[in-house]
MARMI-108743 format. One line per 8 residues: number of its first residue (from 1); for each residue x, y, z of N, C-alpha, C. Coordinates in Angstrom, 3 decimals, padded with zeros to 6 digits. Example, Ala and Ser with C-alpha at 12.3 -4.5 7.8 and 13.67 -1.06 7.14 Angstrom:
BEGIN
1 = 013.190/-005.690/007.800/012.300/-004.500/007.800/013.200/-003.300/007.800 | 012.850/-002.250/007.080/013.670/-001.060/007.140/012.900/000.030/007.870
***
This chain:
BEGIN
1 = 096.632/061.336/032.251/097.964/061.758/032.594/097.996/062.327/033.995 | 098.922/061.855/034.763/099.111/062.326/036.179/099.491/063.768/036.219 | 098.804/064.568/036.914/099.206/065.978/037.076/099.973/066.119/038.377 | 101.170/066.616/038.319/101.975/066.836/039.565/101.595/068.101/040.261 | 101.750/068.150/041.532/101.389/069.280/042.340/102.491/069.507/043.386 | 103.019/070.636/043.394/104.190/070.941/044.151/103.767/071.600/045.509 | 102.559/071.809/045.783/102.095/072.348/047.061/102.501/071.498/048.230 | 102.818/072.002/049.364/103.178/071.190/050.520/102.024/070.439/051.028
9 = 102.272/069.284/051.511/101.181/068.405/052.045/101.590/068.004/053.467 | 100.598/067.542/054.289/100.846/067.092/055.613/101.665/065.846/055.482 | 102.432/065.551/056.564/103.263/064.336/056.570/102.407/063.067/056.448 | 102.942/062.078/055.773/102.215/060.825/055.527/103.132/059.727/055.951 | 102.945/059.149/057.025/103.893/058.052/057.516/103.360/056.715/057.117 | 102.042/056.530/057.063/101.509/055.179/056.835/100.461/055.260/055.747 | 100.587/054.402/054.768/099.715/054.401/053.580/099.172/052.989/053.314 | 097.940/052.840/053.345/097.266/051.580/053.060/096.934/051.536/051.535
17 = 097.305/050.415/050.976/096.972/050.231/049.494/095.926/049.094/049.410 | 094.714/049.428/049.157/093.620/048.395/049.041/093.632/047.910/047.637 | 094.396/046.750/047.401/094.676/046.343/046.099/093.374/045.725/045.392 | 092.524/045.193/046.080/091.383/044.430/045.568/090.236/044.328/046.496 | 089.058/044.120/045.950/087.877/043.822/046.684/087.548/042.296/046.643 | 088.372/041.555/045.989/088.215/040.126/045.927/088.678/039.444/047.274 | 087.944/038.505/047.682/088.320/037.825/048.927/087.607/036.420/048.972 | 088.253/035.431/049.550/087.702/034.123/049.574/086.565/034.083/050.620
25 = 086.531/035.078/051.494/085.477/035.121/052.557/084.416/036.173/052.174 | 083.303/036.172/052.856/082.304/037.201/052.628/082.032/037.964/053.897 | 082.289/037.449/055.096/082.056/038.222/056.369/080.747/039.004/056.282 | 079.604/038.277/056.225/078.296/038.932/055.809/077.830/039.999/056.836 | 078.354/040.035/058.093/077.879/041.022/059.075/078.975/041.962/059.461 | 080.076/041.944/058.649/081.243/042.628/059.152/082.021/043.492/058.091 | 082.233/042.958/056.916/083.274/043.554/056.022/083.009/044.970/055.638 | 083.953/045.852/056.043/083.778/047.318/055.811/083.974/047.508/054.278
33 = 084.727/046.633/053.531/085.010/046.857/052.155/083.968/046.119/051.231 | 082.987/045.382/051.892/082.027/044.568/051.208/082.761/043.693/050.122 | 083.801/043.098/050.556/084.572/042.203/049.673/083.979/040.851/049.564 | 084.390/040.015/048.568/083.913/038.711/048.358/084.500/038.027/047.182 | 084.189/036.732/047.003/084.816/035.950/045.897/084.498/036.438/044.466 | 083.356/037.187/044.321/083.012/037.617/042.984/083.426/039.060/042.698 | 084.046/039.733/043.657/084.482/041.130/043.486/085.695/041.242/042.603 | 085.968/042.377/042.026/087.087/042.528/041.132/088.307/043.256/041.820
41 = 089.326/043.550/040.992/090.461/044.142/041.513/090.474/045.679/041.371 | 089.422/046.182/040.851/089.342/047.629/040.724/089.959/048.143/039.472 | 089.993/049.484/039.341/090.458/050.106/038.068/091.944/050.540/038.144 | 092.591/050.477/039.322/094.027/050.786/039.442/094.798/049.659/038.728 | 095.768/050.131/037.870/096.600/049.209/037.110/097.862/048.910/037.925 | 098.637/047.949/037.505/099.973/047.625/038.163/100.801/048.864/038.041 | 100.738/049.548/036.895/101.605/050.772/036.743/101.152/051.828/037.765 | 099.905/051.951/037.897/099.325/052.956/038.889/099.873/052.660/040.319
49 = 099.786/051.372/040.679/100.228/051.004/042.080/101.806/051.183/042.205 | 102.492/050.863/041.197/103.994/051.081/041.274/104.264/052.604/041.399 | 103.659/053.388/040.613/103.873/054.899/040.675/103.487/055.420/041.985 | 102.362/054.923/042.572/101.962/055.364/043.855/102.917/054.985/044.985 | 103.469/053.806/044.897/104.459/053.435/045.889/105.708/054.388/045.814 | 106.073/054.760/044.603/107.203/055.679/044.386/106.868/057.001/045.033 | 105.613/057.457/044.781/105.121/058.794/045.380/105.157/058.750/046.849 | 104.717/057.637/047.422/104.617/057.558/048.889/106.041/057.629/049.407
57 = 107.009/056.907/048.800/108.400/057.008/049.252/108.945/058.397/049.243 | 108.602/059.150/048.115/109.038/060.548/047.988/108.446/061.464/048.981 | 107.303/061.096/049.460/106.604/062.003/050.472/107.057/061.629/051.861 | 107.990/060.686/052.013/108.574/060.405/053.400/107.779/059.308/054.137 | 106.843/058.599/053.367/106.181/057.494/054.054/107.128/056.432/054.523 | 106.859/055.881/055.628/107.776/054.855/056.143/107.213/053.423/055.968 | 105.874/053.276/055.968/105.246/051.999/055.935/104.114/052.015/054.910 | 104.001/050.983/054.070/102.816/050.746/053.271/102.182/049.449/053.753
65 = 100.887/049.491/053.781/100.124/048.278/054.087/099.371/047.807/052.860 | 099.486/046.545/052.595/098.750/045.947/051.409/097.536/045.235/052.004 | 096.309/045.641/051.570/095.089/045.162/052.165/094.020/044.930/051.106 | 092.937/044.385/051.408/091.870/044.146/050.494/090.484/044.315/051.203 | 089.585/043.460/050.789/089.710/042.162/050.169/090.899/041.440/050.706 | 091.316/040.504/049.937/092.498/039.678/050.227/093.653/040.062/049.303 | 094.579/040.872/049.761/095.564/041.408/048.887/096.418/040.432/048.070 | 096.681/039.218/048.696/097.485/038.194/048.015/096.781/037.657/046.715
73 = 095.508/037.880/046.602/094.801/037.499/045.450/095.061/038.363/044.158 | 095.594/039.545/044.445/095.889/040.432/043.291/097.063/039.865/042.522 | 096.948/039.760/041.144/097.932/039.191/040.382/099.362/039.836/040.486 | 099.419/041.014/040.900/100.711/041.777/041.012/101.186/041.939/042.499 | 100.544/041.182/043.383/100.908/041.299/044.798/102.393/041.195/045.119 | 102.957/040.118/044.585/104.330/039.903/044.914/105.219/040.963/044.404 | 104.990/041.331/043.103/105.838/042.394/042.531/105.731/043.665/043.230 | 104.450/044.037/043.740/104.303/045.259/044.431/104.950/045.256/045.802
81 = 104.857/044.239/046.521/105.600/044.082/047.790/107.089/044.272/047.528 | 107.567/043.561/046.527/109.040/043.627/046.315/109.484/045.051/045.829 | 108.610/045.776/045.140/108.914/047.142/044.729/108.924/048.022/045.939 | 107.950/047.886/046.865/107.961/048.710/048.059/109.180/048.495/048.878 | 109.627/047.298/049.013/110.883/047.047/049.764/112.067/047.597/049.034 | 112.079/047.546/047.731/113.175/048.046/046.960/113.357/049.564/047.079 | 112.250/050.219/047.280/112.395/051.688/047.442/112.560/052.143/048.868 | 112.703/051.104/049.720/113.018/051.482/051.157/111.876/051.474/052.165
89 = 110.780/051.087/051.769/109.569/051.136/052.624/109.451/049.855/053.426 | 108.936/049.993/054.672/108.504/048.847/055.434/107.088/048.344/054.928 | 106.835/047.077/055.029/105.518/046.621/054.444/104.800/045.854/055.530 | 103.537/046.120/055.600/102.594/045.311/056.368/101.607/044.682/055.357 | 101.314/043.388/055.520/100.390/042.725/054.670/099.202/042.334/055.619 | 098.054/042.891/055.346/096.839/042.508/056.093/096.103/041.460/055.306 | 096.213/040.179/055.742/095.706/039.035/055.037/094.785/038.198/055.957 | 093.796/037.518/055.321/092.925/036.679/056.107/093.719/035.306/056.475
97 = 094.822/035.092/055.836/095.603/033.887/056.018/094.759/032.605/055.743 | 093.765/032.736/054.965/092.925/031.572/054.607/093.714/030.521/053.823 | 094.418/030.965/052.864/095.279/030.138/052.048/096.502/030.974/051.678 | 097.665/030.561/052.261/098.935/031.181/051.953/099.680/030.407/050.892 | 099.923/030.984/049.709/100.621/030.328/048.706/102.076/030.086/049.065 | 102.653/029.040/048.587/104.087/028.779/048.982/105.011/029.886/048.629 | 104.769/030.586/047.512/105.669/031.657/047.103/105.529/032.962/047.968 | 104.484/032.964/048.753/104.311/034.163/049.633/105.033/034.077/051.061
105 = 105.242/032.874/051.427/105.969/032.698/052.749/107.288/033.364/052.795 | 108.132/033.210/051.724/109.389/033.975/051.812/109.233/035.472/051.898 | 108.176/035.999/051.324/107.894/037.504/051.462/107.623/037.794/052.882 | 106.724/036.969/053.494/106.337/037.272/054.862/107.468/037.112/055.858 | 108.469/036.256/055.522/109.627/036.010/056.385/110.610/037.161/056.357 | 110.516/038.045/055.332/111.450/039.116/055.199/111.381/039.996/056.436 | 112.468/040.385/057.128/112.403/041.175/058.392/111.804/042.557/058.194 | 111.695/043.037/056.982/111.079/044.331/056.711/109.544/044.228/056.510
113 = 109.046/043.001/056.564/107.616/042.709/056.319/106.971/042.246/057.670 | 105.765/042.730/057.871/104.966/042.170/059.014/103.587/041.800/058.454 | 102.934/040.900/059.155/101.674/040.429/058.673/100.606/040.607/059.798 | 099.502/041.026/059.370/098.324/041.191/060.275/097.196/040.396/059.783 | 096.424/039.853/060.668/095.251/039.031/060.318/094.094/039.195/061.339 | 092.942/038.728/060.955/091.857/038.792/061.890/091.405/037.383/062.238 | 090.883/037.260/063.491/090.512/035.940/064.072/089.313/036.231/064.872 | 088.396/035.254/065.088/087.125/035.548/065.643/086.778/034.662/066.834
121 = 087.205/033.482/066.853/086.783/032.556/067.998/087.700/031.395/068.041 | 087.733/030.848/069.266/088.417/029.575/069.388/087.541/028.400/068.948 | 086.320/028.668/068.664/085.363/027.618/068.187/085.216/027.743/066.736 | 085.482/026.683/065.965/085.492/026.724/064.526/084.127/027.238/063.944 | 083.064/026.718/064.444/081.694/027.029/063.936/081.449/028.490/064.051 | 081.787/029.101/065.204/081.546/030.547/065.449/082.449/031.391/064.449 | 083.698/030.969/064.391/084.598/031.743/063.434/084.061/031.697/062.024 | 083.698/030.472/061.604/083.231/030.200/060.240/081.928/030.936/059.895
129 = 081.099/031.110/060.804/079.817/031.884/060.684/080.086/033.288/060.418 | 081.067/033.891/061.041/081.424/035.282/060.876/082.132/035.516/059.554 | 083.000/034.649/059.123/083.635/034.767/057.851/082.763/034.416/056.652 | 081.787/033.603/056.952/080.858/033.095/055.883/081.453/032.009/055.025 | 082.420/031.323/055.514/083.057/030.209/054.840/083.464/029.108/055.792 | 082.893/027.920/055.571/083.215/026.766/056.300/084.678/026.383/056.115 | 085.344/026.017/057.168/086.726/025.619/057.054/087.739/026.798/057.197 | 087.223/028.017/057.301/088.136/029.150/057.381/088.878/029.201/058.702
137 = 088.237/028.759/059.777/088.893/028.663/061.058/090.087/027.796/061.009 | 089.879/026.579/060.508/090.946/025.609/060.491/092.110/026.155/059.629 | 091.798/026.643/058.432/092.838/027.139/057.517/093.605/028.309/058.082 | 092.891/029.319/058.663/093.548/030.440/059.193/094.431/030.153/060.389 | 093.839/029.313/061.302/094.581/028.950/062.447/095.819/028.178/062.061 | 095.816/027.315/061.067/096.958/026.582/060.615/098.016/027.552/060.051 | 097.588/028.569/059.432/098.531/029.490/058.826/099.170/030.357/059.951 | 098.447/030.622/060.958/098.947/031.375/062.166/100.050/030.518/062.802
145 = 099.800/029.267/062.984/100.768/028.243/063.498/101.993/028.344/062.725 | 101.878/028.220/061.397/102.983/028.173/060.429/103.746/029.500/060.476 | 103.043/030.638/060.609/103.724/031.912/060.635/104.566/031.954/061.901 | 104.110/031.438/063.021/104.875/031.475/064.211/106.115/030.565/064.115 | 105.945/029.444/063.453/106.992/028.513/063.232/108.123/029.192/062.390 | 107.666/029.951/061.390/108.668/030.615/060.521/109.226/031.913/061.071 | 108.704/032.275/062.271/109.138/033.553/062.937/108.724/034.765/062.116 | 107.520/034.686/061.506/107.059/035.867/060.805/106.546/036.911/061.855
153 = 106.739/038.174/061.572/106.233/039.206/062.474/104.736/039.255/062.285 | 104.032/038.837/063.295/102.585/038.567/063.175/101.756/039.331/064.207 | 100.722/039.992/063.767/099.763/040.611/064.622/098.356/040.063/064.372 | 097.660/039.695/065.423/096.314/039.156/065.281/095.319/040.079/065.999 | 094.241/040.393/065.298/093.188/041.187/065.858/091.881/040.354/065.925 | 091.262/040.358/067.073/090.051/039.607/067.260/088.875/040.616/067.250 | 087.973/040.508/066.198/086.913/041.422/066.088/085.680/040.842/066.794 | 085.251/041.546/067.873/084.214/041.111/068.780/082.832/041.673/068.278
161 = 081.979/040.756/067.929/080.635/041.163/067.503/079.679/041.220/068.688 | 080.132/040.822/069.867/079.266/040.748/071.041/078.401/039.558/071.065 | 077.289/039.630/071.743/076.356/038.504/071.861/077.005/037.211/072.399 | 078.005/037.376/073.210/078.559/036.169/073.853/079.668/035.593/072.970 | 080.109/036.295/071.926/081.219/035.764/071.150/082.464/035.408/071.985 | 083.108/034.349/071.631/084.233/033.939/072.471/085.552/034.655/072.065 | 085.476/035.975/072.222/086.593/036.800/071.855/087.725/036.619/072.830 | 087.444/036.686/074.128/088.532/036.588/075.102/089.186/035.158/075.078
169 = 088.319/034.135/074.832/088.859/032.873/074.736/089.768/032.664/073.491 | 089.430/033.405/072.453/090.277/033.433/071.218/091.562/034.139/071.485 | 091.542/035.238/072.337/092.763/035.931/072.713/093.668/034.993/073.501 | 093.098/034.203/074.374/093.863/033.288/075.212/094.447/032.169/074.399 | 093.636/031.745/073.354/094.232/030.724/072.512/095.394/031.227/071.702 | 095.312/032.403/071.213/096.512/033.031/070.553/097.657/033.142/071.444 | 097.481/033.576/072.703/098.518/033.663/073.652/099.193/032.323/073.820 | 098.417/031.271/073.904/098.960/030.022/073.949/099.802/029.537/072.811
177 = 099.550/030.186/071.705/100.378/029.916/070.478/101.553/030.758/070.393 | 101.660/031.711/071.306/102.788/032.654/071.307/102.476/033.892/070.557 | 101.251/034.208/070.252/100.838/035.440/069.531/100.103/036.354/070.404 | 100.513/037.611/070.425/099.712/038.650/071.078/098.630/039.099/070.247 | 097.399/039.011/070.801/096.218/039.360/070.027/095.500/040.534/070.716 | 094.867/041.387/069.927/094.134/042.491/070.517/092.699/042.319/070.095 | 091.821/043.011/070.842/090.325/042.807/070.608/089.776/044.205/070.183 | 088.948/044.237/069.096/088.361/045.454/068.711/086.794/045.123/068.479
185 = 086.022/046.241/068.570/084.684/046.069/068.248/084.420/046.281/066.725 | 083.309/045.748/066.241/082.956/045.915/064.829/082.652/047.401/064.614 | 083.166/047.966/063.484/082.912/049.319/063.032/081.648/049.290/062.108 | 080.706/050.201/062.350/079.473/050.241/061.528/079.743/050.894/060.167 | 080.501/050.230/059.403/080.765/050.622/058.024/080.666/049.409/057.080 | 080.240/049.641/055.847/080.046/048.556/054.952/078.923/047.569/055.369 | 079.171/046.273/055.354/078.116/045.384/055.719/077.758/045.472/057.132 | 078.664/045.926/058.018/078.344/046.039/059.436/077.418/047.139/059.764
193 = 077.244/048.025/058.706/076.288/049.185/058.919/074.807/048.800/058.813 | 074.605/047.634/058.309/073.230/047.075/058.195/072.289/047.925/057.277 | 072.903/048.506/056.253/072.144/049.340/055.303/072.063/050.836/055.686 | 072.502/051.187/056.912/072.452/052.521/057.329/073.715/053.317/056.813 | 073.546/054.600/056.733/074.731/055.452/056.303/075.758/055.388/057.380 | 077.041/055.217/056.975/078.130/055.248/057.909/078.278/056.553/058.576 | 078.893/056.536/059.825/079.042/057.722/060.591/080.562/057.855/060.998 | 080.985/059.101/061.153/082.333/059.343/061.659/082.459/058.896/063.007
201 = 081.452/058.651/063.741/081.504/058.147/065.145/082.122/056.757/065.145 | 082.130/056.004/064.004/082.654/054.659/063.947/084.222/054.728/063.793 | 084.744/055.940/063.599/086.176/056.075/063.407/086.922/056.251/064.660 | 088.306/055.930/064.647/089.010/056.003/065.915/089.508/057.390/066.268 | 089.383/058.290/065.343/089.801/059.671/065.600/091.258/060.016/065.122 | 091.952/059.004/064.559/093.309/059.250/064.055/093.334/059.223/062.506 | 092.160/059.066/061.846/092.154/058.961/060.430/092.726/060.231/059.866 | 093.514/060.115/058.830/094.150/061.178/058.040/095.202/061.891/058.847
209 = 095.540/061.389/060.048/096.607/062.021/060.867/097.918/061.263/060.596 | 098.607/061.599/059.523/099.752/060.895/059.158/099.519/059.615/058.420 | 098.310/059.371/058.008/097.909/058.163/057.350/096.859/058.366/056.289 | 096.749/057.528/055.381/095.737/057.591/054.342/095.556/056.129/053.743 | 094.496/056.009/052.980/094.327/054.772/052.259/093.864/055.000/050.845 | 094.398/054.194/049.899/093.998/054.329/048.547/093.118/053.094/048.145 | 091.958/053.329/047.612/091.031/052.286/047.409/091.243/051.672/045.949 | 090.618/050.565/045.651/090.970/049.897/044.323/090.591/050.728/043.168
217 = 089.806/051.799/043.321/089.478/052.670/042.195/090.394/053.928/042.108 | 091.294/053.975/043.080/092.180/055.172/043.072/091.763/056.329/044.029 | 090.528/056.226/044.584/090.154/057.315/045.386/091.029/057.224/046.764 | 091.183/058.379/047.416/091.976/058.399/048.648/091.085/058.620/049.855 | 091.172/057.843/050.873/090.392/057.942/052.054/091.284/058.176/053.279 | 090.636/058.736/054.357/091.451/059.002/055.542/092.058/057.735/056.173 | 091.350/056.611/055.961/091.747/055.357/056.408/090.855/054.289/055.690 | 091.069/052.967/055.908/090.252/051.953/055.284/088.818/052.022/055.809
225 = 088.659/052.225/057.064/087.284/052.236/057.652/086.543/053.548/057.200 | 087.288/054.624/057.034/086.737/055.921/056.666/086.602/056.016/055.193 | 086.308/054.983/054.492/086.154/054.951/052.974/085.076/055.863/052.448 | 084.076/056.007/053.358/082.892/056.884/052.895/083.234/058.379/052.850 | 084.568/058.708/053.232/085.030/060.032/053.191/085.999/060.205/052.089 | 086.186/059.212/051.186/087.161/059.290/050.108/086.970/060.442/049.225 | 088.091/060.922/048.680/088.039/062.133/047.823/089.198/062.043/046.910 | 089.048/062.724/045.759/090.165/062.707/044.747/090.470/061.348/044.167
233 = 091.465/061.285/043.320/091.799/060.030/042.696/093.236/060.056/042.283 | 094.057/059.088/042.631/095.473/059.096/042.267/095.600/058.545/040.801 | 094.485/058.189/040.160/094.475/057.806/038.747/094.425/059.127/037.914 | 094.032/060.195/038.504/093.798/061.433/037.793/094.861/062.495/038.136 | 095.468/062.374/039.288/096.471/063.272/039.745/097.370/062.652/040.702 | 098.339/063.322/041.220/099.261/062.707/042.138/098.730/062.555/043.553 | 099.330/061.714/044.330/098.950/061.620/045.704/099.139/062.919/046.477 | 100.266/063.548/046.175/100.524/064.877/046.834/099.427/065.868/046.594
241 = 098.939/065.843/045.263/097.925/066.830/044.871/096.603/066.556/045.678 | 096.295/065.296/045.844/095.048/064.924/046.569/095.147/065.370/048.076 | 096.355/065.079/048.667/096.580/065.456/050.036/096.663/066.961/050.297 | 096.926/067.694/049.273/096.971/069.136/049.384/095.636/069.849/049.017 | 094.712/069.123/048.531/093.474/069.659/048.097/092.492/070.080/049.234 | 091.625/071.072/048.907/090.646/071.560/049.905/089.732/070.392/050.338 | 089.407/069.474/049.307/088.491/068.412/049.607/089.072/067.419/050.630 | 090.395/067.230/050.554/091.068/066.305/051.583/091.028/067.003/052.878
249 = 091.296/068.358/052.962/091.294/069.012/054.222/089.904/068.975/054.856 | 088.896/069.073/054.062/087.470/068.959/054.573/087.245/067.542/055.151 | 087.723/066.636/054.417/087.630/065.142/054.878/088.281/064.993/056.239 | 089.462/065.525/056.401/090.256/065.429/057.561/089.522/066.106/058.703 | 088.969/067.377/058.399/088.345/068.088/059.485/086.988/067.460/059.933 | 086.396/066.566/059.088/085.161/065.899/059.443/085.299/064.761/060.446 | 086.535/064.292/060.632/086.780/063.233/061.582/086.937/063.821/062.984 | 086.059/063.421/063.909/086.141/063.931/065.287/087.546/063.626/065.894
257 = 088.117/064.642/066.516/089.432/064.437/067.154/089.378/063.533/068.345 | 090.301/062.585/068.551/090.230/061.730/069.685/090.678/062.453/070.908 | 090.006/062.431/071.950/090.257/063.174/073.210/090.695/062.237/074.243 | 090.796/060.891/073.986/091.279/059.979/075.116/092.670/060.321/075.539 | 092.941/060.067/076.735/094.260/060.311/077.327/095.238/059.229/076.760 | 094.670/058.138/076.202/095.499/057.021/075.732/095.148/056.785/074.315 | 095.579/057.587/073.432/095.098/057.434/071.962/095.775/056.259/071.306 | 095.106/055.904/070.247/095.622/054.734/069.455/096.847/055.238/068.729
265 = 097.681/054.282/068.226/098.895/054.636/067.555/098.729/055.193/066.178 | 099.717/055.829/065.632/099.542/056.470/064.307/099.311/055.473/063.086 | 099.688/054.193/063.288/099.559/053.331/062.149/098.371/052.332/062.364 | 097.471/052.705/063.202/096.359/051.833/063.555/095.692/051.302/062.274 | 095.602/050.002/062.210/095.011/049.409/061.017/093.640/048.896/061.319 | 092.883/048.360/060.403/091.547/047.879/060.675/091.621/046.747/061.662 | 090.641/046.790/062.576/090.464/045.767/063.635/091.774/045.649/064.511 | 092.397/046.829/064.791/093.605/046.769/065.499/093.482/047.808/066.706
273 = 093.555/047.374/067.926/093.279/048.346/069.013/094.579/048.601/069.775 | 095.685/048.332/069.169/096.933/048.706/069.929/097.804/049.492/069.085 | 098.433/048.909/068.073/099.319/049.682/067.110/100.332/050.520/067.804 | 100.819/050.036/068.852/101.882/050.781/069.522/101.394/051.869/070.448 | 100.091/052.161/070.389/099.591/053.182/071.266/099.344/052.779/072.669 | 099.189/051.505/072.907/099.092/050.980/074.244/097.686/050.952/074.760 | 096.718/051.446/074.025/095.341/051.552/074.581/094.345/051.244/073.410 | 093.147/051.464/073.774/092.049/051.138/072.866/092.025/051.970/071.656
281 = 091.836/051.424/070.465/091.675/052.093/069.235/090.279/051.863/068.772 | 089.329/051.870/069.640/087.923/051.599/069.303/087.281/052.795/068.613 | 086.050/052.648/068.151/085.317/053.722/067.487/085.051/054.791/068.470 | 084.874/056.010/067.948/084.687/057.197/068.832/083.291/057.088/069.432 | 082.356/056.564/068.701/080.997/056.560/069.245/080.725/055.419/070.143
***
């Protein structure tokens, strides 16, 4: 049973809902969520997600982001997006755009919805090697072209692994399609950590500052990348109670404050170096 907590909590403008760890791609050297085709949707039920959306709206949240894994693979994805819109929230869908189902395009076209995706190279073989799936470059690029045609609000992030990756050429390719793309470095979390323990130096410094992420098992993290700092569970108590807890305050305090004169924006999502901030949202370290 959910236990309500009336203690005041810090403002929460942006909430990411990580619906699932299932994804058509594996991204063997990158995925912070360690998602893949054989992963599950977690222990959060559709009822849990609906309640959480209601709680977020009550807390004054303006935007929810649906993410994964690949969020469109969750069986309740459409209903959850529609519910978020119904309670007055703006929606961002962070999708790999590998396969967009016909029924999802009308959702993406809604003016209250924006779509974010990741792209890696203008060369198919290089892109496919990073995603771990042949044909992913062709499929994702085709979806980007279709999104532009449909006038979907689209943001593209190019995750640069270094070693001569054609990140800047990919940015130029997106510009040629009429899409503004940003470039970010790989964060050393999940598969990108190479078996090492993740560090807060991989974070941008804005985690838990007006934002939070709920993982597929209900735990609450300062952001998707900062999942190793997750605490509490919205399956056991309310979101407000988690955000008011001493454990959450300790998690917030463990994130190094960003000292750059050009900080990243408050809704900075994974692999996103602009988010309205106008500058780099790279890792602190």
